[in-house]
C-alpha positions as a printed NumPy array, in Angstrom:
array([[ 78.643,   7.79 , 147.896],
       [ 81.642,   5.998, 146.613],
       [ 81.304,   4.035, 143.273],
       [ 84.447,   1.358, 142.114],
       [ 86.182,   1.69 , 139.515],
       [ 83.961,  -0.832, 137.095],
       [ 80.786,   0.856, 138.506],
       [ 82.726,   4.15 , 137.408],
       [ 83.572,   3.425, 134.335],
       [ 79.788,   1.863, 133.483],
       [ 78.392,   4.973, 135.241],
       [ 81.074,   7.449, 132.383],
       [ 79.765,   5.847, 129.551],
       [ 76.007,   5.773, 130.539],
       [ 76.238,   9.093, 130.877],
       [ 78.357,   9.852, 127.783],
       [ 75.634,   7.032, 125.761],
       [ 73.708,   9.762, 124.17 ],
       [ 70.858,  11.347, 124.635],
       [ 67.067,  10.314, 122.962],
       [ 64.375,  13.585, 123.177],
       [ 66.52 ,  14.949, 126.078],
       [ 66.822,  11.735, 127.754],
       [ 69.8  ,   9.393, 128.787],
       [ 69.969,   6.851, 125.83 ],
       [ 69.691,   3.234, 126.902],
       [ 72.505,   0.61 , 126.177],
       [ 72.59 ,  -3.187, 126.112],
       [ 74.863,  -4.637, 128.197],
       [ 77.192,  -5.719, 125.073],
       [ 77.537,  -2.315, 124.252],
       [ 78.441,  -1.062, 127.659],
       [ 80.824,  -4.354, 127.855],
       [ 82.443,  -3.194, 124.086],
       [ 82.731,   0.711, 125.285],
       [ 84.589,  -0.082, 128.582],
       [ 86.11 ,  -3.101, 127.624],
       [ 85.19 ,  -4.79 , 130.572],
       [ 83.655,  -8.26 , 130.444],
       [ 79.661,  -8.779, 130.377],
       [ 79.46 , -10.23 , 133.769],
       [ 81.449,  -7.306, 135.512],
       [ 79.097,  -5.12 , 133.422],
       [ 75.538,  -6.601, 134.619],
       [ 77.275,  -6.373, 138.306],
       [ 77.779,  -2.881, 138.206],
       [ 74.295,  -1.94 , 136.042],
       [ 72.514,  -3.404, 138.898],
       [ 74.393,  -1.991, 141.645],
       [ 74.322,   1.373, 140.661],
       [ 70.61 ,   0.988, 139.741],
       [ 69.886,   0.062, 143.199],
       [ 72.002,   3.403, 144.368],
       [ 69.671,   5.067, 141.69 ],
       [ 72.533,   6.273, 139.387],
       [ 71.261,   4.159, 136.609],
       [ 67.821,   2.821, 135.617],
       [ 66.558,  -0.63 , 133.815],
       [ 64.046,  -0.453, 130.481],
       [ 62.551,  -3.322, 129.026],
       [ 60.448,  -3.354, 125.632],
       [ 62.956,  -0.521, 124.148],
       [ 62.621,  -0.174, 120.261],
       [ 65.049,   1.246, 117.587],
       [ 64.298,   5.062, 115.737],
       [ 63.353,   2.249, 113.032],
       [ 60.764,   0.729, 114.745],
       [ 62.604,  -2.523, 115.443],
       [ 63.178,  -4.564, 119.311],
       [ 66.026,  -3.064, 120.44 ],
       [ 65.393,  -5.344, 123.792],
       [ 66.511,  -3.76 , 127.087],
       [ 69.128,  -1.867, 128.72 ],
       [ 70.378,   0.85 , 130.952],
       [ 70.622,   4.446, 131.223],
       [ 71.798,   6.536, 133.347],
       [ 69.89 ,   8.556, 135.995],
       [ 69.533,  12.317, 136.395],
       [ 71.203,  11.511, 140.217],
       [ 74.14 ,   9.517, 137.819],
       [ 74.545,  12.571, 135.522],
       [ 75.085,  14.767, 138.704],
       [ 77.907,  12.505, 140.054],
       [ 79.926,  12.149, 137.061],
       [ 79.69 ,  15.693, 136.6  ],
       [ 80.288,  16.49 , 140.383],
       [ 83.453,  14.12 , 139.446],
       [ 84.86 ,  15.877, 136.563],
       [ 85.17 ,  18.97 , 138.368]])
């Protein structure tokens, strides 16, 4: 499967974005935009596309470790991680 440059940047950040309890961590659109230096609108489109392709997943109702409401975000799936690892090899 092919990814465009924006999707590749977003997925790379999602994969490197950290792990919580051995699961990929979730990031807000604003965090992804900041990390990739892309506009929020482009990040939003890329996240939706990556989710349709099975490389990212959406989760709402997230909380910080302190118990504060974090909102919603996207994280890389195992397929997304495998794709990035395959690209890096």
